[in-house]
C-alpha positions in Angstrom: 7.5 -50.5 6.9 4.0 -51.0 8.7 1.2 -53.4 7.9 -1.8 -52.0 9.6 -5.5 -53.6 8.4 -7.2 -51.2 6.5 -11.7 -52.0 5.2 -9.9 -55.1 4.8 -7.0 -55.9 3.6 -3.5 -55.3 4.7 -1.1 -52.4 3.5 1.9 -51.3 4.1 2.7 -48.0 6.3 5.4 -45.1 5.8 5.3 -43.0 9.1 7.4 -40.7 6.9 9.5 -39.7 8.9 11.7 -39.5 6.7 12.0 -42.1 3.8 9.5 -39.9 1.9 10.2 -36.7 2.7 14.2 -36.6 3.7 15.5 -35.4 -0.6 13.2 -33.5 -0.4 14.5 -30.3 2.1 13.7 -27.8 0.0 15.4 -24.5 1.9 18.3 -23.7 -0.4 16.6 -24.7 -4.2 19.9 -25.6 -6.3 18.2 -23.5 -8.7 17.6 -20.7 -6.1 21.3 -20.5 -4.6 21.0 -18.0 -1.1 21.9 -14.9 -2.4 19.4 -12.6 -2.8 16.4 -12.0 -0.6 14.1 -14.5 -2.3 17.2 -17.0 -2.5 14.9 -19.7 -1.0 10.5 -20.2 -1.1 8.6 -19.1 1.9 6.6 -22.2 4.0 4.4 -23.9 2.4 5.6 -22.8 -1.2 8.1 -24.5 -4.1 7.5 -28.1 -2.9 8.7 -31.0 -6.1 4.7 -31.9 -6.4 3.5 -32.2 -10.1 0.2 -31.9 -9.6 -0.9 -34.0 -12.3 -4.1 -31.5 -13.4 -4.2 -33.7 -16.2 -5.2 -36.5 -15.2 -7.5 -35.4 -12.7 -10.2 -35.7 -15.8 -9.0 -39.6 -15.6 -11.5 -41.3 -13.5 -9.4 -44.7 -14.5 -5.7 -43.3 -13.7 -6.9 -41.8 -10.2 -9.0 -45.3 -9.8 -5.9 -47.2 -10.5 -3.9 -45.0 -8.9 -6.2 -44.7 -6.1 -5.8 -48.9 -5.1 -1.6 -48.4 -7.0 0.5 -50.5 -3.3 2.8 -47.5 -3.8 0.1 -44.3 -3.0 0.6 -42.5 -0.4 -2.7 -40.4 2.3 -1.6 -37.8 4.2 -5.9 -37.9 6.5 -7.7 -34.5 7.7 -9.8 -33.9 10.3 -11.2 -31.0 12.0 -8.3 -29.0 9.6 -6.3 -31.4 11.7 -4.1 -32.6 9.9 -1.9 -36.4 11.2 1.4 -36.3 12.3 3.4 -38.1 14.7 6.4 -36.4 17.2 7.0 -33.9 19.4 6.0 -30.4 19.2 9.4 -29.6 18.4 9.6 -32.2 16.1 6.6 -33.0 14.3 6.7 -35.1 10.7 3.6 -35.5 8.5 2.4 -39.5 8.3 0.8 -40.7 5.1 -0.6 -43.8 5.0 -1.2 -46.7 2.5 -4.4 -46.1 0.1 -7.0 -48.6 -1.1 -10.3 -49.6 0.1 -12.9 -47.3 1.4 -12.8 -44.6 3.4 -16.3 -43.6 3.3 -15.2 -40.3 1.3 -14.1 -39.1 -1.4 -10.5 -39.1 -1.6 -9.0 -36.0 -3.7 -5.4 -36.7 -5.4 -2.8 -34.0 -4.8 -0.4 -35.1 -7.7 3.2 -37.4 -7.5 5.6 -36.5 -5.5 8.8 -38.8 -7.4 5.6 -40.1 -9.7 4.5 -41.5 -6.2 -0.1 -40.9 -6.2 -1.1 -38.6 -2.8 -4.0 -38.2 -1.8 -6.1 -37.1 1.2 -9.2 -37.8 3.0 -11.0 -35.0 5.1 -12.5 -37.7 8.3 -14.3 -34.6 10.1 -17.3 -36.8 10.1 -15.8 -39.4 12.5 -16.2 -38.6 16.3 -12.5 -40.5 16.6 -10.7 -40.2 13.4 -7.2 -40.9 14.9 -8.9 -44.6 15.6 -9.9 -45.0 12.3 -7.8 -49.0 12.0 -5.5 -47.6 9.4 -4.8 -44.7 11.8 -4.2 -46.2 15.3 -1.4 -45.7 17.2 0.2 -44.5 14.2 -0.5 -40.9 15.2 -2.6 -37.6 16.5 -3.7 -35.0 14.5 -3.2 -31.8 15.5 -3.3 -27.5 14.1 -0.4 -27.1 11.0 -0.2 -24.2 12.8 1.6 -25.2 15.2 3.2 -27.3 14.4 4.4 -26.5 10.1 7.5 -24.1 11.2 9.6 -27.6 12.3 8.5 -30.1 9.8 10.3 -30.5 6.8 9.2 -28.0 4.0 7.6 -30.6 1.8 6.1 -31.7 4.3 4.4 -28.9 5.5 3.7 -27.5 1.9 1.5 -30.7 1.0 -0.5 -30.7 4.6 -0.8 -26.9 3.8 -2.5 -28.5 -0.2 -4.1 -31.2 2.1 -5.8 -28.2 5.0 -6.8 -26.0 1.7 -8.0 -28.6 -0.3 -11.1 -30.1 2.7 -11.5 -27.2 3.1 -12.7 -25.9 0.3 -14.1 -29.6 -0.4 -16.3 -29.3 3.3 -17.3 -25.3 2.0 -18.8 -26.1 -1.3 -21.1 -29.0 -0.5 -23.5 -26.9 -2.1 -24.4 -24.9 -5.3 -24.0 -21.1 -4.7 -26.0 -20.3 -7.7 -29.1 -22.5 -7.2 -28.5 -24.1 -3.7 -29.2 -28.0 -5.2 -25.8 -31.0 -4.3 -23.0 -30.0 -5.4 -20.8 -33.1 -6.2 -16.7 -33.8 -6.1 -15.3 -33.7 -9.5 -11.9 -34.1 -11.1 -10.6 -35.7 -8.0 -11.6 -33.1 -5.5 -10.6 -29.9 -7.7 -13.7 -29.5 -8.8 -17.6 -29.5 -7.4 -20.0 -29.2 -10.1 -23.9 -28.9 -9.3 -26.8 -32.0 -9.5 -29.3 -30.2 -10.9 -29.6 -30.7 -14.3 -31.0 -27.4 -15.0 -27.7 -25.4 -13.5 -24.9 -28.0 -14.0 -22.7 -25.1 -12.3 -18.8 -25.7 -12.2 -16.8 -25.2 -8.9 -13.4 -24.5 -8.9 -11.5 -24.7 -5.5 -11.2 -20.4 -4.1 -8.1 -19.1 -3.0 -8.2 -15.2 -1.1 -5.3 -12.9 -2.2 -4.3 -10.6 0.6 -1.7 -7.9 0.3 0.9 -8.1 3.0 3.1 -5.7 3.3 5.9 -3.4 5.3 5.6 -0.6 5.9 9.4 1.8 6.2 10.0 5.6 6.2 13.3 5.1 4.4 15.2 6.2 7.2 15.5 2.5 9.5 11.7 2.5 10.9 8.6 0.5 10.0 5.7 0.0 11.3 3.8 -2.7 12.9 0.6 -3.5 14.0 -1.4 -5.5 16.6 -4.9 -7.0 15.9 -6.7 -8.7 18.9 -7.1 -12.1 17.6 -2.9 -12.0 17.9 -1.4 -14.4 20.0 -0.2 -12.3 23.5 2.7 -9.4 22.5 2.4 -10.6 19.1 3.5 -7.5 15.9 3.3 -7.6 12.6 3.1 -6.4 9.4 0.4 -4.5 8.0 -2.0 -7.1 5.2 -5.8 -6.8 3.6 -7.7 -8.6 1.3 -8.0 -7.7 -2.1 -10.6 -6.4 -3.3 -13.1 -6.8 -6.4 -11.2 -4.9 -9.2 -9.1 -3.3 -7.9 -4.9 -4.4 -8.6 -2.5 -5.3 -5.5 -0.5 -1.7 -5.7 -4.2 -0.1 -5.8 -4.9 -2.5 -1.9 -1.2 -2.2 -0.4 -2.7 2.0 -0.5 -5.5 1.8 0.1 -5.0 -1.2 3.1 -2.4 0.8 4.8 -4.2 4.0 4.6 -7.5 2.6 6.4 -5.5 0.7 9.2 -2.5 3.5 9.5 -3.5 6.6 8.0 -0.5 6.7 5.8 0.6 7.2 1.9 2.8 5.0 0.6 4.8 4.7 -2.9 7.7 2.9 -4.0 5.4 0.0 -3.7 7.8 -3.3 -4.8 6.8 -7.0 -4.7 8.7 -9.5 -2.9 7.2 -13.2 -2.6 4.1 -15.2 -2.3 3.4 -17.4 0.2 -0.3 -20.1 0.1 -1.5 -19.6 3.8 -4.7 -22.0 3.9 -5.7 -21.0 7.5 -8.1 -21.0 6.3 -7.7 -20.3 1.9 -6.0 -16.7 2.0 -2.9 -17.2 -0.7 -0.4 -13.5 1.1 1.3 -11.1 -2.0 4.4 -9.6 0.0 4.8 -6.2 -0.6 7.2 -2.9 0.8 6.2 0.1 0.5 7.9 4.1 1.9 5.8 5.8 3.8 5.6 9.6 2.5 3.0 11.0 5.2 4.1 9.6 9.0 1.2 10.9 12.1 0.2 7.1 12.7 -3.7 7.4 12.5 -5.0 3.7 13.3 -7.9 1.9 12.7 -9.2 1.3 15.9 -11.2 -1.3 14.4 -8.8 -3.1 12.5 -5.6 -2.9 14.9 -5.3 -2.2 18.8 -2.1 -0.4 18.5 0.4 0.8 15.5 3.9 2.0 15.9 6.7 3.1 13.6 10.0 1.0 15.4 13.5 0.9 14.6 15.5 -1.2 13.8 18.3 -1.4 16.3 15.3 -2.4 18.6 14.1 -4.9 16.6 17.8 -6.2 16.3 17.5 -6.4 19.7 14.5 -6.8 22.2 14.3 -10.0 23.7 10.8 -12.0 23.0 8.4 -11.5 25.7 4.7 -12.1 26.3 4.6 -8.5 25.8 6.3 -8.1 22.8 7.2 -10.3 19.6 7.3 -10.6 16.4 5.1 -12.8 13.6 5.1 -16.4 13.7 8.1 -17.9 11.9 6.8 -19.3 9.1 5.1 -16.8 8.1 5.9 -14.3 5.4 5.5 -11.6 7.6 8.0 -12.8 10.0 10.4 -13.2 6.7 9.4 -9.7 5.4 10.8 -7.9 8.8 13.8 -10.5 9.6 15.4 -9.8 5.5 14.5 -5.7 6.5 16.1 -5.8 9.7 18.9 -7.6 8.2 19.4 -5.1 5.6 22.0 -3.3 7.9 20.8 0.5 7.4 17.9 2.6 6.4 16.6 1.9 3.6 18.7 2.5 0.2 21.0 4.6 2.3 23.1 1.3 4.6 24.9 4.0 6.8 23.8 4.5 10.3 20.3 5.4 11.0 20.0 8.8 12.8 18.6 9.5 16.2 14.9 8.4 17.6 13.1 10.2 19.5 12.9 8.8 22.6 9.3 9.8 23.1 7.7 8.5 20.7 8.3 4.3 22.1 6.9 4.7 25.6 3.1 3.6 24.7 5.2 0.1 25.1 6.3 -1.1 29.1 9.1 -3.4 27.8 13.2 -3.6 29.5 14.9 -2.4 26.6 14.3 0.8 25.1 13.0 1.9 21.6 
């Protein structure tokens, strides 16, 4: 523990490099042994945090929790989390709470009974130079460091990023335009116009993400122009009003690649606060096979066979989705199945002409 000045007081500062999070390794939860495709939660999910929603309306309790010498704070600035360590071994930095940070703190919940908060320091020109943070770390995009972080601290950072983003973008009432004030520990914003007084709650945008296969050892991968160089992934899209998840899967696949699908099966979900999505993972079997790519949605989309995906070498021309994404989990588990769909036998030969669209070192 290190003593650091903050707003006229001295607080203990935890560097969170093991003491705070190591006991919460959720890579193999005891109640979900590694016995199937849904054995472990996806990245940023399944953290052992009590969100303690019943405490959010208790202003006195929140005040005492914020002032507690045990309480911990995970700062955010410009949607970046405060971390330390190298890029391949990053850890979240949790500092002591209390004092005046110039912004309202947001209550995250209780971890082993310890209150955890976040604050958004975007308004500071150099937030890493705040007296309580100077010399302890830096602000990094969670998308860059999340994949190497311990599961619980990565999940907490994702939560802090998401809730601060929502608060920052709902400072005004969407009904009448008046100022909306934070309430209930940062989980509600209330219109200050007494004639309106609308309560606004954190928004999460549901998106379906689906692995489309042909039941015979091939799956569809597409590339969006916004992806990093070479990255290919499964299809995804936002759920529209009045639409079921299954209907959304059918619509998105048809719109993006012109395929009709059946046998739609839910896999798992993942919080994805980049900036505010909940990814809902599915698989679906194509009943039509001629891909018609919507070039407004995707640069390319093609069938890829399992054997190629098992053996290719990642490059600037072709690579799979990032390792902390549900997209990558869907792909990896499909590759690991070992056969073609449920037949679990050898895959039929693939027409090599179908795979001449990329100049890759290995034949598709």
